[in-house]
PDB file of N, CA, C and O in Angstrom, chain B, residues numbered from 101:
ATOM      1  N   MET B 101     143.001  90.451 103.384  1.00  0.00           N
ATOM      2  CA  MET B 101     142.985  92.165 102.684  1.00  0.00           C
ATOM      3  C   MET B 101     143.686  92.991 103.622  1.00  0.00           C
ATOM      4  O   MET B 101     142.895  93.385 104.479  1.00  0.00           O
ATOM      5  N   THR B 102     144.784  93.387 103.795  1.00  0.00           N
ATOM      6  CA  THR B 102     145.326  94.773 104.466  1.00  0.00           C
ATOM      7  C   THR B 102     144.731  95.994 104.662  1.00  0.00           C
ATOM      8  O   THR B 102     144.129  96.163 103.601  1.00  0.00           O
ATOM      9  N   THR B 103     144.602  96.587 105.091  1.00  0.00           N
ATOM     10  CA  THR B 103     144.419  98.092 105.107  1.00  0.00           C
ATOM     11  C   THR B 103     145.523  99.047 103.990  1.00  0.00           C
ATOM     12  O   THR B 103     145.315 100.249 103.828  1.00  0.00           O
ATOM     13  N   SER B 104     146.514  98.433 103.383  1.00  0.00           N
ATOM     14  CA  SER B 104     147.220  99.233 102.623  1.00  0.00           C
ATOM     15  C   SER B 104     146.392  98.580 100.800  1.00  0.00           C
ATOM     16  O   SER B 104     146.373  99.184  99.728  1.00  0.00           O
ATOM     17  N   ASP B 105     145.935  97.447 101.081  1.00  0.00           N
ATOM     18  CA  ASP B 105     144.859  97.180  99.936  1.00  0.00           C
ATOM     19  C   ASP B 105     143.477  98.062  99.707  1.00  0.00           C
ATOM     20  O   ASP B 105     142.729  98.003  98.731  1.00  0.00           O
ATOM     21  N   THR B 106     143.362  98.819 100.773  1.00  0.00           N
ATOM     22  CA  THR B 106     141.583  99.500 100.358  1.00  0.00           C
ATOM     23  C   THR B 106     141.988 100.440 101.081  1.00  0.00           C
ATOM     24  O   THR B 106     140.988 100.822 101.688  1.00  0.00           O
ATOM     25  N   GLU B 107     143.024 101.162 101.444  1.00  0.00           N
ATOM     26  CA  GLU B 107     143.346 102.730 101.738  1.00  0.00           C
ATOM     27  C   GLU B 107     144.511 103.586 100.388  1.00  0.00           C
ATOM     28  O   GLU B 107     145.439 103.066  99.768  1.00  0.00           O
ATOM     29  N   PRO B 108     144.230 104.348 100.346  1.00  0.00           N
ATOM     30  CA  PRO B 108     144.987 105.178  98.903  1.00  0.00           C
ATOM     31  C   PRO B 108     146.122 105.696  99.469  1.00  0.00           C
ATOM     32  O   PRO B 108     146.123 106.242 100.572  1.00  0.00           O
ATOM     33  N   GLN B 109     147.585 105.485  98.420  1.00  0.00           N
ATOM     34  CA  GLN B 109     148.414 105.744  99.627  1.00  0.00           C
ATOM     35  C   GLN B 109     149.175 107.305  99.195  1.00  0.00           C
ATOM     36  O   GLN B 109     149.136 108.019  98.193  1.00  0.00           O
ATOM     37  N   ASP B 110     149.784 107.370 100.371  1.00  0.00           N
ATOM     38  CA  ASP B 110     150.283 109.071 100.279  1.00  0.00           C
ATOM     39  C   ASP B 110     149.929 110.310  99.854  1.00  0.00           C
ATOM     40  O   ASP B 110     150.451 111.261  99.274  1.00  0.00           O
ATOM     41  N   THR B 111     148.456 109.883 100.511  1.00  0.00           N
ATOM     42  CA  THR B 111     147.543 111.085 100.922  1.00  0.00           C
ATOM     43  C   THR B 111     146.833 111.313 101.842  1.00  0.00           C
ATOM     44  O   THR B 111     146.710 110.181 102.309  1.00  0.00           O
ATOM     45  N   PRO B 112     146.072 112.169 102.670  1.00  0.00           N
ATOM     46  CA  PRO B 112     145.378 112.511 103.255  1.00  0.00           C
ATOM     47  C   PRO B 112     144.493 111.652 103.920  1.00  0.00           C
ATOM     48  O   PRO B 112     143.779 111.152 103.051  1.00  0.00           O
ATOM     49  N   ALA B 113     144.155 111.191 105.132  1.00  0.00           N
ATOM     50  CA  ALA B 113     142.773 109.971 105.224  1.00  0.00           C
ATOM     51  C   ALA B 113     141.203 110.809 104.669  1.00  0.00           C
ATOM     52  O   ALA B 113     140.307 110.126 104.173  1.00  0.00           O
ATOM     53  N   ASP B 114     141.095 111.892 104.788  1.00  0.00           N
ATOM     54  CA  ASP B 114     140.505 112.498 104.273  1.00  0.00           C
ATOM     55  C   ASP B 114     140.068 112.933 102.867  1.00  0.00           C
ATOM     56  O   ASP B 114     138.897 113.128 102.541  1.00  0.00           O
ATOM     57  N   SER B 115     141.023 113.048 102.160  1.00  0.00           N
ATOM     58  CA  SER B 115     141.117 113.332 101.096  1.00  0.00           C
ATOM     59  C   SER B 115     141.624 112.949 100.309  1.00  0.00           C
ATOM     60  O   SER B 115     142.640 113.460  99.838  1.00  0.00           O
ATOM     61  N   PRO B 116     140.917 111.603  99.782  1.00  0.00           N
ATOM     62  CA  PRO B 116     142.179 110.533  98.825  1.00  0.00           C
ATOM     63  C   PRO B 116     141.924 110.597  97.262  1.00  0.00           C
ATOM     64  O   PRO B 116     140.744 110.648  96.916  1.00  0.00           O
ATOM     65  N   ALA B 117     143.045 110.602  96.136  1.00  0.00           N
ATOM     66  CA  ALA B 117     143.099 110.888  95.230  1.00  0.00           C
ATOM     67  C   ALA B 117     142.704 110.024  94.541  1.00  0.00           C
ATOM     68  O   ALA B 117     142.598 110.259  93.337  1.00  0.00           O
ATOM     69  N   TRP B 118     142.331 108.656  95.088  1.00  0.00           N
ATOM     70  CA  TRP B 118     141.629 107.523  94.254  1.00  0.00           C
ATOM     71  C   TRP B 118     141.184 106.583  95.220  1.00  0.00           C
ATOM     72  O   TRP B 118     140.999 106.950  96.380  1.00  0.00           O
ATOM     73  N   LEU B 119     140.977 105.310  94.836  1.00  0.00           N
ATOM     74  CA  LEU B 119     140.066 104.620  95.880  1.00  0.00           C
ATOM     75  C   LEU B 119     140.077 103.352  94.546  1.00  0.00           C
ATOM     76  O   LEU B 119     139.801 103.449  93.351  1.00  0.00           O
ATOM     77  N   PRO B 120     140.599 101.994  95.524  1.00  0.00           N
ATOM     78  CA  PRO B 120     140.417 100.869  94.753  1.00  0.00           C
ATOM     79  C   PRO B 120     138.850 100.462  94.579  1.00  0.00           C
ATOM     80  O   PRO B 120     138.053 100.583  95.510  1.00  0.00           O
ATOM     81  N   ALA B 121     138.521 100.013  93.412  1.00  0.00           N
ATOM     82  CA  ALA B 121     137.072 100.027  93.104  1.00  0.00           C
ATOM     83  C   ALA B 121     135.779  98.911  94.233  1.00  0.00           C
ATOM     84  O   ALA B 121     134.558  98.993  94.370  1.00  0.00           O
ATOM     85  N   ILE B 122     137.041  97.761  94.961  1.00  0.00           N
ATOM     86  CA  ILE B 122     136.780  97.356  95.956  1.00  0.00           C
ATOM     87  C   ILE B 122     136.487  97.675  96.901  1.00  0.00           C
ATOM     88  O   ILE B 122     136.054  96.928  97.778  1.00  0.00           O
ATOM     89  N   ALA B 123     136.736  99.649  97.055  1.00  0.00           N
ATOM     90  CA  ALA B 123     136.364  99.988  98.073  1.00  0.00           C
ATOM     91  C   ALA B 123     135.220 101.006  98.079  1.00  0.00           C
ATOM     92  O   ALA B 123     135.040 101.726  99.061  1.00  0.00           O
ATOM     93  N   LEU B 124     134.385 101.076  96.903  1.00  0.00           N
ATOM     94  CA  LEU B 124     133.146 101.870  96.456  1.00  0.00           C
ATOM     95  C   LEU B 124     132.040 101.077  96.348  1.00  0.00           C
ATOM     96  O   LEU B 124     131.847 100.093  95.633  1.00  0.00           O
ATOM     97  N   PRO B 125     131.477 101.514  96.987  1.00  0.00           N
ATOM     98  CA  PRO B 125     130.091 101.419  96.870  1.00  0.00           C
ATOM     99  C   PRO B 125     129.394 100.475  95.783  1.00  0.00           C
ATOM    100  O   PRO B 125     130.226  99.926  95.061  1.00  0.00           O
ATOM    101  N   ASP B 126     128.342 100.223  95.557  1.00  0.00           N
ATOM    102  CA  ASP B 126     127.676 100.036  94.262  1.00  0.00           C
ATOM    103  C   ASP B 126     127.301 101.533  93.640  1.00  0.00           C
ATOM    104  O   ASP B 126     126.206 101.969  93.995  1.00  0.00           O
ATOM    105  N   LEU B 127     128.249 102.525  92.577  1.00  0.00           N
ATOM    106  CA  LEU B 127     127.541 103.182  91.698  1.00  0.00           C
ATOM    107  C   LEU B 127     126.991 103.364  90.343  1.00  0.00           C
ATOM    108  O   LEU B 127     127.027 102.487  89.480  1.00  0.00           O
ATOM    109  N   ALA B 128     126.582 104.303  90.220  1.00  0.00           N
ATOM    110  CA  ALA B 128     125.956 104.434  88.414  1.00  0.00           C
ATOM    111  C   ALA B 128     127.021 105.188  87.847  1.00  0.00           C
ATOM    112  O   ALA B 128     127.095 106.398  87.635  1.00  0.00           O
ATOM    113  N   TRP B 129     127.685 104.434  87.676  1.00  0.00           N
ATOM    114  CA  TRP B 129     128.262 104.744  86.110  1.00  0.00           C
ATOM    115  C   TRP B 129     128.310 105.365  84.875  1.00  0.00           C
ATOM    116  O   TRP B 129     128.473 104.478  84.037  1.00  0.00           O
ATOM    117  N   ARG B 130     128.255 106.340  84.404  1.00  0.00           N
ATOM    118  CA  ARG B 130     127.943 106.819  83.349  1.00  0.00           C
ATOM    119  C   ARG B 130     129.160 107.577  82.706  1.00  0.00           C
ATOM    120  O   ARG B 130     130.003 108.257  83.290  1.00  0.00           O
ATOM    121  N   LYS B 131     128.977 107.095  80.378  1.00  0.00           N
ATOM    122  CA  LYS B 131     130.080 107.707  80.085  1.00  0.00           C
ATOM    123  C   LYS B 131     129.577 108.554  79.011  1.00  0.00           C
ATOM    124  O   LYS B 131     128.420 108.268  78.703  1.00  0.00           O
ATOM    125  N   ALA B 132     130.113 109.543  78.324  1.00  0.00           N
ATOM    126  CA  ALA B 132     129.464 109.873  76.744  1.00  0.00           C
ATOM    127  C   ALA B 132     129.200 109.479  76.008  1.00  0.00           C
ATOM    128  O   ALA B 132     129.752 108.500  75.503  1.00  0.00           O
ATOM    129  N   THR B 133     128.090 110.130  75.529  1.00  0.00           N
ATOM    130  CA  THR B 133     127.207 109.126  75.061  1.00  0.00           C
ATOM    131  C   THR B 133     128.436 109.086  73.708  1.00  0.00           C
ATOM    132  O   THR B 133     128.539 107.974  73.191  1.00  0.00           O
ATOM    133  N   ALA B 134     129.117 109.916  73.269  1.00  0.00           N
ATOM    134  CA  ALA B 134     129.876 110.599  72.105  1.00  0.00           C
ATOM    135  C   ALA B 134     131.483 108.980  72.151  1.00  0.00           C
ATOM    136  O   ALA B 134     132.378 108.779  71.330  1.00  0.00           O
ATOM    137  N   SER B 135     131.130 108.169  73.550  1.00  0.00           N
ATOM    138  CA  SER B 135     131.925 107.094  73.395  1.00  0.00           C
ATOM    139  C   SER B 135     131.987 106.489  72.542  1.00  0.00           C
ATOM    140  O   SER B 135     130.949 106.310  71.905  1.00  0.00           O
ATOM    141  N   ASN B 136     133.473 105.743  72.003  1.00  0.00           N
ATOM    142  CA  ASN B 136     133.571 104.800  71.091  1.00  0.00           C
ATOM    143  C   ASN B 136     132.785 103.725  71.732  1.00  0.00           C
ATOM    144  O   ASN B 136     132.349 103.694  72.883  1.00  0.00           O
ATOM    145  N   PRO B 137     132.652 102.631  70.556  1.00  0.00           N
ATOM    146  CA  PRO B 137     131.655 100.805  70.771  1.00  0.00           C
ATOM    147  C   PRO B 137     132.842  99.769  71.529  1.00  0.00           C
ATOM    148  O   PRO B 137     132.496  98.761  72.145  1.00  0.00           O
ATOM    149  N   SER B 138     134.630 100.286  71.343  1.00  0.00           N
ATOM    150  CA  SER B 138     135.066  99.047  71.571  1.00  0.00           C
ATOM    151  C   SER B 138     135.579 100.066  72.884  1.00  0.00           C
ATOM    152  O   SER B 138     136.798 100.222  72.809  1.00  0.00           O
ATOM    153  N   GLY B 139     135.172 100.556  73.672  1.00  0.00           N
ATOM    154  CA  GLY B 139     134.691 100.609  74.925  1.00  0.00           C
ATOM    155  C   GLY B 139     135.893 101.533  75.832  1.00  0.00           C
ATOM    156  O   GLY B 139     135.734 101.631  77.049  1.00  0.00           O
ATOM    157  N   ASP B 140     137.072 102.186  75.173  1.00  0.00           N
ATOM    158  CA  ASP B 140     137.986 103.441  75.439  1.00  0.00           C
ATOM    159  C   ASP B 140     137.404 104.455  75.600  1.00  0.00           C
ATOM    160  O   ASP B 140     137.203 105.134  74.593  1.00  0.00           O
ATOM    161  N   CYS B 141     136.942 104.918  76.833  1.00  0.00           N
ATOM    162  CA  CYS B 141     136.418 105.674  77.343  1.00  0.00           C
ATOM    163  C   CYS B 141     136.631 106.188  78.942  1.00  0.00           C
ATOM    164  O   CYS B 141     137.072 105.311  79.684  1.00  0.00           O
ATOM    165  N   VAL B 142     136.470 106.995  79.319  1.00  0.00           N
ATOM    166  CA  VAL B 142     136.269 107.413  80.830  1.00  0.00           C
ATOM    167  C   VAL B 142     135.108 107.492  81.629  1.00  0.00           C
ATOM    168  O   VAL B 142     134.332 108.293  81.108  1.00  0.00           O
ATOM    169  N   GLU B 143     134.644 107.000  82.689  1.00  0.00           N
ATOM    170  CA  GLU B 143     133.684 106.611  82.888  1.00  0.00           C
ATOM    171  C   GLU B 143     133.746 107.542  84.270  1.00  0.00           C
ATOM    172  O   GLU B 143     134.643 108.001  84.978  1.00  0.00           O
ATOM    173  N   VAL B 144     131.812 107.571  84.253  1.00  0.00           N
ATOM    174  CA  VAL B 144     132.175 108.641  86.174  1.00  0.00           C
ATOM    175  C   VAL B 144     131.031 108.299  86.961  1.00  0.00           C
ATOM    176  O   VAL B 144     129.959 107.944  86.472  1.00  0.00           O
ATOM    177  N   ALA B 145     131.202 108.378  87.855  1.00  0.00           N
ATOM    178  CA  ALA B 145     130.216 108.484  89.314  1.00  0.00           C
ATOM    179  C   ALA B 145     130.020 109.130  90.289  1.00  0.00           C
ATOM    180  O   ALA B 145     130.952 109.206  91.089  1.00  0.00           O
ATOM    181  N   ALA B 146     128.784 109.814  90.584  1.00  0.00           N
ATOM    182  CA  ALA B 146     128.621 110.901  92.042  1.00  0.00           C
ATOM    183  C   ALA B 146     128.916 109.882  92.836  1.00  0.00           C
ATOM    184  O   ALA B 146     128.687 108.707  92.551  1.00  0.00           O
ATOM    185  N   LEU B 147     129.551 110.367  94.097  1.00  0.00           N
ATOM    186  CA  LEU B 147     130.141 109.636  95.203  1.00  0.00           C
ATOM    187  C   LEU B 147     128.660 109.740  96.412  1.00  0.00           C
ATOM    188  O   LEU B 147     127.851 110.616  96.106  1.00  0.00           O
ATOM    189  N   PRO B 148     128.416 109.134  97.344  1.00  0.00           N
ATOM    190  CA  PRO B 148     127.335 109.935  98.155  1.00  0.00           C
ATOM    191  C   PRO B 148     128.192 111.046  99.204  1.00  0.00           C
ATOM    192  O   PRO B 148     127.764 111.240 100.342  1.00  0.00           O
ATOM    193  N   ASP B 149     129.119 111.566  98.827  1.00  0.00           N
ATOM    194  CA  ASP B 149     129.544 112.390  99.995  1.00  0.00           C
ATOM    195  C   ASP B 149     129.779 113.641  98.694  1.00  0.00           C
ATOM    196  O   ASP B 149     130.443 114.658  98.896  1.00  0.00           O
ATOM    197  N   GLY B 150     129.249 113.395  97.658  1.00  0.00           N
ATOM    198  CA  GLY B 150     129.157 115.012  96.393  1.00  0.00           C
ATOM    199  C   GLY B 150     130.331 114.840  95.614  1.00  0.00           C
ATOM    200  O   GLY B 150     130.352 115.301  94.473  1.00  0.00           O
ATOM    201  N   ASP B 151     131.624 114.046  96.226  1.00  0.00           N
ATOM    202  CA  ASP B 151     132.418 114.016  95.373  1.00  0.00           C
ATOM    203  C   ASP B 151     132.624 113.401  93.924  1.00  0.00           C
ATOM    204  O   ASP B 151     131.688 112.628  93.719  1.00  0.00           O
ATOM    205  N   VAL B 152     133.304 113.436  93.072  1.00  0.00           N
ATOM    206  CA  VAL B 152     132.548 112.658  91.473  1.00  0.00           C
ATOM    207  C   VAL B 152     134.464 111.324  91.599  1.00  0.00           C
ATOM    208  O   VAL B 152     135.507 111.647  92.166  1.00  0.00           O
ATOM    209  N   ALA B 153     134.212 110.117  90.927  1.00  0.00           N
ATOM    210  CA  ALA B 153     134.551 109.384  90.773  1.00  0.00           C
ATOM    211  C   ALA B 153     135.071 108.983  89.453  1.00  0.00           C
ATOM    212  O   ALA B 153     134.206 108.552  88.690  1.00  0.00           O
ATOM    213  N   VAL B 154     136.527 109.030  88.908  1.00  0.00           N
ATOM    214  CA  VAL B 154     136.936 108.625  87.238  1.00  0.00           C
ATOM    215  C   VAL B 154     136.847 107.660  87.420  1.00  0.00           C
ATOM    216  O   VAL B 154     136.566 107.262  88.550  1.00  0.00           O
ATOM    217  N   ARG B 155     137.060 106.777  86.320  1.00  0.00           N
ATOM    218  CA  ARG B 155     137.360 105.446  85.723  1.00  0.00           C
ATOM    219  C   ARG B 155     137.990 104.869  84.300  1.00  0.00           C
ATOM    220  O   ARG B 155     137.110 104.752  83.447  1.00  0.00           O
ATOM    221  N   ASN B 156     138.741 104.649  84.045  1.00  0.00           N
ATOM    222  CA  ASN B 156     138.772 103.449  82.838  1.00  0.00           C
ATOM    223  C   ASN B 156     137.460 102.814  83.070  1.00  0.00           C
ATOM    224  O   ASN B 156     136.949 102.429  84.121  1.00  0.00           O
ATOM    225  N   SER B 157     136.884 102.786  81.439  1.00  0.00           N
ATOM    226  CA  SER B 157     135.986 101.290  80.889  1.00  0.00           C
ATOM    227  C   SER B 157     136.483 100.522  81.082  1.00  0.00           C
ATOM    228  O   SER B 157     136.068  99.770  81.964  1.00  0.00           O
ATOM    229  N   ARG B 158     137.507 100.266  80.484  1.00  0.00           N
ATOM    230  CA  ARG B 158     138.628  98.951  79.912  1.00  0.00           C
ATOM    231  C   ARG B 158     138.774  98.263  81.426  1.00  0.00           C
ATOM    232  O   ARG B 158     138.705  97.041  81.551  1.00  0.00           O
ATOM    233  N   ALA B 159     138.989  99.187  82.611  1.00  0.00           N
ATOM    234  CA  ALA B 159     139.815  98.272  84.012  1.00  0.00           C
ATOM    235  C   ALA B 159     138.450  99.136  85.146  1.00  0.00           C
ATOM    236  O   ALA B 159     138.492 100.020  86.002  1.00  0.00           O
ATOM    237  N   PRO B 160     137.583  98.454  84.663  1.00  0.00           N
ATOM    238  CA  PRO B 160     136.047  98.851  85.682  1.00  0.00           C
ATOM    239  C   PRO B 160     136.139  97.944  87.276  1.00  0.00           C
ATOM    240  O   PRO B 160     135.203  98.021  88.072  1.00  0.00           O
ATOM    241  N   HIS B 161     137.149  97.269  87.516  1.00  0.00           N
ATOM    242  CA  HIS B 161     137.736  97.325  88.760  1.00  0.00           C
ATOM    243  C   HIS B 161     138.590  97.912  89.383  1.00  0.00           C
ATOM    244  O   HIS B 161     138.627  97.948  90.613  1.00  0.00           O
ATOM    245  N   GLY B 162     139.434  98.479  88.594  1.00  0.00           N
ATOM    246  CA  GLY B 162     140.732  99.119  88.841  1.00  0.00           C
ATOM    247  C   GLY B 162     140.704 100.052  89.601  1.00  0.00           C
ATOM    248  O   GLY B 162     139.857 100.073  90.494  1.00  0.00           O
ATOM    249  N   PRO B 163     141.669 101.123  89.442  1.00  0.00           N
ATOM    250  CA  PRO B 163     141.597 101.984  90.535  1.00  0.00           C
ATOM    251  C   PRO B 163     140.482 102.909  90.365  1.00  0.00           C
ATOM    252  O   PRO B 163     139.910 102.640  89.308  1.00  0.00           O
ATOM    253  N   ALA B 164     139.937 103.898  90.978  1.00  0.00           N
ATOM    254  CA  ALA B 164     139.088 105.180  90.356  1.00  0.00           C
ATOM    255  C   ALA B 164     139.539 106.570  90.669  1.00  0.00           C
ATOM    256  O   ALA B 164     139.449 106.567  91.897  1.00  0.00           O
ATOM    257  N   LEU B 165     139.900 107.570  90.383  1.00  0.00           N
ATOM    258  CA  LEU B 165     140.616 108.429  90.726  1.00  0.00           C
ATOM    259  C   LEU B 165     139.346 109.318  90.864  1.00  0.00           C
ATOM    260  O   LEU B 165     138.469 109.434  90.009  1.00  0.00           O
ATOM    261  N   VAL B 166     139.414 110.250  92.731  1.00  0.00           N
ATOM    262  CA  VAL B 166     138.356 110.830  92.858  1.00  0.00           C
ATOM    263  C   VAL B 166     138.566 112.530  92.989  1.00  0.00           C
ATOM    264  O   VAL B 166     139.681 112.849  93.401  1.00  0.00           O
ATOM    265  N   TYR B 167     137.626 113.650  92.688  1.00  0.00           N
ATOM    266  CA  TYR B 167     137.903 114.733  92.522  1.00  0.00           C
ATOM    267  C   TYR B 167     136.217 115.483  93.242  1.00  0.00           C
ATOM    268  O   TYR B 167     135.061 115.066  93.313  1.00  0.00           O
ATOM    269  N   THR B 168     136.712 116.365  93.530  1.00  0.00           N
ATOM    270  CA  THR B 168     135.744 117.397  94.428  1.00  0.00           C
ATOM    271  C   THR B 168     135.051 117.902  92.986  1.00  0.00           C
ATOM    272  O   THR B 168     135.578 117.757  91.883  1.00  0.00           O
ATOM    273  N   ARG B 169     133.439 118.676  93.305  1.00  0.00           N
ATOM    274  CA  ARG B 169     132.975 119.243  91.985  1.00  0.00           C
ATOM    275  C   ARG B 169     133.586 120.415  91.637  1.00  0.00           C
ATOM    276  O   ARG B 169     133.545 120.764  90.458  1.00  0.00           O
ATOM    277  N   ALA B 170     133.941 120.839  92.154  1.00  0.00           N
ATOM    278  CA  ALA B 170     134.507 121.896  91.568  1.00  0.00           C
ATOM    279  C   ALA B 170     136.327 121.376  91.142  1.00  0.00           C
ATOM    280  O   ALA B 170     136.401 121.654  89.945  1.00  0.00           O
ATOM    281  N   GLU B 171     137.127 121.035  91.394  1.00  0.00           N
ATOM    282  CA  GLU B 171     138.105 120.335  90.723  1.00  0.00           C
ATOM    283  C   GLU B 171     137.453 119.754  89.876  1.00  0.00           C
ATOM    284  O   GLU B 171     138.261 119.644  88.955  1.00  0.00           O
ATOM    285  N   LEU B 172     136.365 119.222  89.500  1.00  0.00           N
ATOM    286  CA  LEU B 172     135.763 118.880  87.689  1.00  0.00           C
ATOM    287  C   LEU B 172     135.055 120.067  87.237  1.00  0.00           C
ATOM    288  O   LEU B 172     134.432 120.249  86.191  1.00  0.00           O
ATOM    289  N   ALA B 173     135.269 120.845  88.229  1.00  0.00           N
ATOM    290  CA  ALA B 173     134.486 122.204  87.171  1.00  0.00           C
ATOM    291  C   ALA B 173     135.621 122.151  86.417  1.00  0.00           C
ATOM    292  O   ALA B 173     135.570 121.627  85.304  1.00  0.00           O
ATOM    293  N   ALA B 174     136.931 122.742  86.966  1.00  0.00           N
ATOM    294  CA  ALA B 174     137.315 123.660  86.722  1.00  0.00           C
ATOM    295  C   ALA B 174     137.999 123.199  85.376  1.00  0.00           C
ATOM    296  O   ALA B 174     138.307 123.896  84.408  1.00  0.00           O
ATOM    297  N   PHE B 175     138.239 121.124  85.672  1.00  0.00           N
ATOM    298  CA  PHE B 175     138.884 120.839  84.493  1.00  0.00           C
ATOM    299  C   PHE B 175     137.885 120.637  83.004  1.00  0.00           C
ATOM    300  O   PHE B 175     138.287 120.525  81.846  1.00  0.00           O
ATOM    301  N   VAL B 176     136.438 120.641  83.534  1.00  0.00           N
ATOM    302  CA  VAL B 176     135.336 120.620  82.442  1.00  0.00           C
ATOM    303  C   VAL B 176     135.675 121.721  81.694  1.00  0.00           C
ATOM    304  O   VAL B 176     135.821 121.620  80.476  1.00  0.00           O
ATOM    305  N   ASP B 177     135.859 123.051  82.440  1.00  0.00           N
ATOM    306  CA  ASP B 177     135.355 124.561  82.014  1.00  0.00           C
ATOM    307  C   ASP B 177     136.882 124.640  81.096  1.00  0.00           C
ATOM    308  O   ASP B 177     136.861 125.369  80.104  1.00  0.00           O
ATOM    309  N   GLY B 178     138.226 123.875  81.434  1.00  0.00           N
ATOM    310  CA  GLY B 178     139.141 123.970  80.704  1.00  0.00           C
ATOM    311  C   GLY B 178     139.281 123.187  78.857  1.00  0.00           C
ATOM    312  O   GLY B 178     139.887 123.558  77.851  1.00  0.00           O
ATOM    313  N   VAL B 179     138.557 122.227  79.097  1.00  0.00           N
ATOM    314  CA  VAL B 179     138.214 121.335  77.966  1.00  0.00           C
ATOM    315  C   VAL B 179     137.034 122.230  76.904  1.00  0.00           C
ATOM    316  O   VAL B 179     136.830 122.161  75.692  1.00  0.00           O
ATOM    317  N   ARG B 180     136.474 122.975  77.881  1.00  0.00           N
ATOM    318  CA  ARG B 180     135.460 123.741  77.241  1.00  0.00           C
ATOM    319  C   ARG B 180     135.842 124.909  76.236  1.00  0.00           C
ATOM    320  O   ARG B 180     135.400 125.305  75.157  1.00  0.00           O
ATOM    321  N   GLY B 181     137.255 125.414  77.415  1.00  0.00           N
ATOM    322  CA  GLY B 181     137.745 126.607  76.933  1.00  0.00           C
ATOM    323  C   GLY B 181     138.934 126.387  75.843  1.00  0.00           C
ATOM    324  O   GLY B 181     139.369 127.408  75.311  1.00  0.00           O
ATOM    325  N   GLY B 182     139.414 125.313  75.524  1.00  0.00           N
ATOM    326  CA  GLY B 182     140.465 124.308  74.763  1.00  0.00           C
ATOM    327  C   GLY B 182     141.509 124.279  75.047  1.00  0.00           C
ATOM    328  O   GLY B 182     142.425 124.428  74.238  1.00  0.00           O
ATOM    329  N   GLU B 183     141.655 124.087  76.233  1.00  0.00           N
ATOM    330  CA  GLU B 183     142.990 123.873  76.923  1.00  0.00           C
ATOM    331  C   GLU B 183     143.906 122.650  76.234  1.00  0.00           C
ATOM    332  O   GLU B 183     145.119 122.548  76.047  1.00  0.00           O
ATOM    333  N   PHE B 184     142.664 121.683  75.912  1.00  0.00           N
ATOM    334  CA  PHE B 184     143.737 120.279  75.571  1.00  0.00           C
ATOM    335  C   PHE B 184     143.575 120.125  74.417  1.00  0.00           C
ATOM    336  O   PHE B 184     143.718 118.969  74.019  1.00  0.00           O
ATOM    337  N   ASP B 185     143.327 120.859  73.713  1.00  0.00           N
ATOM    338  CA  ASP B 185     142.440 120.606  72.222  1.00  0.00           C
ATOM    339  C   ASP B 185     143.442 119.650  71.771  1.00  0.00           C
ATOM    340  O   ASP B 185     143.180 118.632  71.129  1.00  0.00           O
ATOM    341  N   ASP B 186     145.336 120.261  72.370  1.00  0.00           N
ATOM    342  CA  ASP B 186     146.089 119.635  71.379  1.00  0.00           C
ATOM    343  C   ASP B 186     146.496 118.034  71.881  1.00  0.00           C
ATOM    344  O   ASP B 186     147.360 117.389  71.288  1.00  0.00           O
ATOM    345  N   LEU B 187     145.791 117.534  72.983  1.00  0.00           N
ATOM    346  CA  LEU B 187     145.701 115.867  73.624  1.00  0.00           C
ATOM    347  C   LEU B 187     144.938 115.155  72.659  1.00  0.00           C
ATOM    348  O   LEU B 187     144.815 113.934  72.748  1.00  0.00           O
ATOM    349  N   ALA B 188     144.183 116.106  71.341  1.00  0.00           N
ATOM    350  CA  ALA B 188     142.606 114.948  70.870  1.00  0.00           C
ATOM    351  C   ALA B 188     142.920 115.330  69.798  1.00  0.00           C
ATOM    352  O   ALA B 188     142.954 116.483  69.368  1.00  0.00           O
ATOM    353  N   PRO B 189     143.242 114.091  69.164  1.00  0.00           N
ATOM    354  CA  PRO B 189     143.249 113.776  67.385  1.00  0.00           C
ATOM    355  C   PRO B 189     142.168 115.050  66.808  1.00  0.00           C
ATOM    356  O   PRO B 189     141.922 115.155  65.607  1.00  0.00           O
TER     357      PRO B 189
END
């Protein structure tokens, strides 16, 4: 495995935007109880440094996007405020 396989591309080393699943430690992934049974879900996990990883449950070994708690809070506030209602059925 090369460094390019485990390091995010085009981002500063101290603030990766994504990580390959193999680069993450064993995490406690969770999803909303309202998720559908077919597995089309978004899962989240707290990282040891306080950031939050987000992945597609259909691709658990694929990339995980990494956000700070502040970034995730801003997104959740937008969801609660209806800013993304046009994207959901």
